[in-house]
N, C-alpha and C positions, 0 to 999 in steps of 0.2 A: 504494500500500500504506500502511495505517495501522499505526503501532507504538505500543504502550503499555507503559510500564515502563522501568526502568533496567538491570536485570540479573535473572538467575534462569533457571529452566528455560525453554527456548524452546518456546512453544506457537503453532502455526500454525492459525488459525481460518479455514476456507474458508466463503464465503457459501453460502446455500441456493440452490435452483434459481432462476435468473434474478436472484439477488441480486448486489450489487456489493460492493466492498471495504469500503464504509461500512455495509453492512446489519447486520453483527453489533453494531456500535456503536449504530446507530439503534434496534435492537430491544432494547437493554439487556443483551445478552449480555456485553459487555465490563465494564459496570458491575457485573454480578453477580460478577465476579472481582476487584473493586477491592481487596479486602483482601489477596489474594495478590499483586497487582501492587504495592501500596503497601509491602508488607513485603519486596519484592525476592525473592519465592519464584518468581515467573514473569515472563517478558516475552512479550507477545502480539504476533503479527504477523498482519495481516489482508490477504491478497493479493486481487486482483480475480479474477473468473471470466469466462470467455468461452464459456460453455456455449451461448449463442445463436449462436456461430460454429462450434460443434463438433457435439455430439450432437443438438442441437435446431435446427440450421440445415437445414431441409428444402428450401432453395433451391439447395443444392449436393449433389453425389453423396455416397453413403456413404463412398467412398474418401477424398474430400476432408475429410469430417467427422472421420474417424479421423486423417488427417495433421495437421489443425489441432489435434486433441486432443494428439497426440504433441509438437507444437511447444510447446503450452501446458505440458505436463508437463516438458519440458526447461527451460523458463523458470522454472517453480516450483523445480526442483532447483537450478539455477545461481544464480538471483537472489533466491530466498527462503530455501530450506533451507540452502544453503551460507552465505549471508549471516547467517542467524540463528545458525548454529553458530559462525561467526567472531565475531559481535557479542557473544555470551554466553559464549564460550569453553567450549561444550559439544560433545561428540562426536556427539550425536544430538538429534533434536527429537521433540515430540509433535504429532500431527496430529488435528484434530477438525472436525466440521461436520455439518450437517443435509442430508438429501436428496442432491443432487449433491455437496455438501460432504463427506458421508459416503463417497460413492463415491471422490472424490479421495483422501481419507484412507486408506481401506482399500487401494485399488489401488496407490497409491504405496508404502505400507508393505510390501505383499507383493512388489512388483517390486524395491524398493530397501531391503531390511531393514537394511542396514548404515548407513542414514541415520536410522532411526526407532526410538525407544525405546517408543512407545506410541501407541494411537489410541483416540479416542472417536467412534463412528459412530452417529449418531442418524437413524432413519427413512430408512435408506440405499436407494439405487437401485443394484442390482448386476447387472442383466441388460441389457446394452447392445444385445442383439439386437433389442429392441423399437424401437430408434431407427435401425436401419440397413437395415430393409426387405428382408430376405432376403440382403443382401450378407454374405459371410463369407470371411475369409482369415486368415492367421497373425496379422496385426496386430489384427484384430478379436478373435480368440481370446485373445491375450495382454493384452487390455484388458477382458475380460469375466470378472470374478472367479468367477462361478458355473460357468464352464467350465474355466479353467486351474488354479484352486486344487485341485480334486480330483485332478489329475494332477501336482501339484507334489511331486516326490520327491527333488530334489537336496538333500543334507544342508547345503550352504552356505546355502541359503535357509531350509530347515526349522529348522535349529538357531538361527538368528538370530530367526526369527519366533516360535519357542517361548520366546525370552527377552523378547519384547515383552509389555507390558500391553495387552490387547485388550478393549475394551468395546463391545458391540453392543446398542443400545437401540431398541426399537420400541414400538408401542402400538396400541390398537384403532381409532384414526382414521388410522393410517399407510396410505396408498394402496399402499405396497409392502411391507406386512407380511410376505407370504409370502417375499419375497426375503431379508429379515433372518433369518427362521426357517431358510431354506435355507442361508444362510451359516453360521449357528450349527451346523447339522447337519453340514455339511462339515468345519468345524473340529473337531467332536467325532470324526468319522471319522478325521481326520488326527492325532488326539490333540494338538491345539493348544489349550492352556489359554486360556480367555477367560471374560468375564462376559457373560451374555445376560440382558437385562431386558425384561420386557413391562410397560408402564405404562398403566394405565387413563386415558383422556383424552388421551394423547399423540397429536399429529397434528391436533388440532382447532383450536388457536389458539397464538399465539406466547407468550402468558403461561405456559401449561403447558410449552411447549418451553424457555423461559428458565429456569423452575424446575428442570426435569430436567437441563438443561445445567449449571447451577450446582451441583447436588447431586453429579453425577459428577465434573466437572472439578475442583471444589474439594477432592475427596478423592484427588487423584493421589498 
C-alpha cells in the first residue's frame, strides 16, 4: 500500500480493473490531488487489488472467487480502513476508484456504512453475475449491488447510507454505462440522495479519467 500525506480526511483510492496499488500514482491521479495533500486536507491510501484472484480468476470455481473476494474485503477493512481511521484520527473514510475500484467503493460502503462517510465511483462495475457463470447463492447476492440494494430496508443501514456523500460518474465510453445508470435509478427509488454525472468522453482514455477524478474528489 502507498500512502500520501501527513494528516487530513482519509481517502482510500482503489486501483482500476487489473491495476495495482501503484496504478493511481503512475496514472497521475495522486498528483492531481497534490494541493489537498500538501495542505493537510486529505491523506490518501492506495491499497492493492487482487481482482485477478477473485472475480476475474476463471481458473477456479465461482464459489472460490467469491470466498477470495470476501477475504480481500476483510483485509481492506482491518488493514486499510481501520488503519486509516486510526492514522488520521477520523471516524470514517472516503472510498473512490474506477471500474472495479468503483465496485469496491460502493459495495463496501453499502455493506459497512458505519465505516464510510462518502464514495466517488467512476465507471463502476456493479453486476457481478457476469463473472460467476450462473452460480448464485447468498454470498453472491450480498456482493452484487444491483440485487441487494433494492431490497435493503433495514433502517440501521439506510439511515447511515443516506448520511453519506455519494457520487456516481459515468460516460459515453464506459463499457458498463448501463450499470451506473441502474445504480442511480435504484438509489432514487430508495430515496438515497446522490450525485449522478454523465461525462462526454469519459471511459476513452486515462487523461479524461484523471481530469474527472480531480474535479470531483477535489470538491469533497
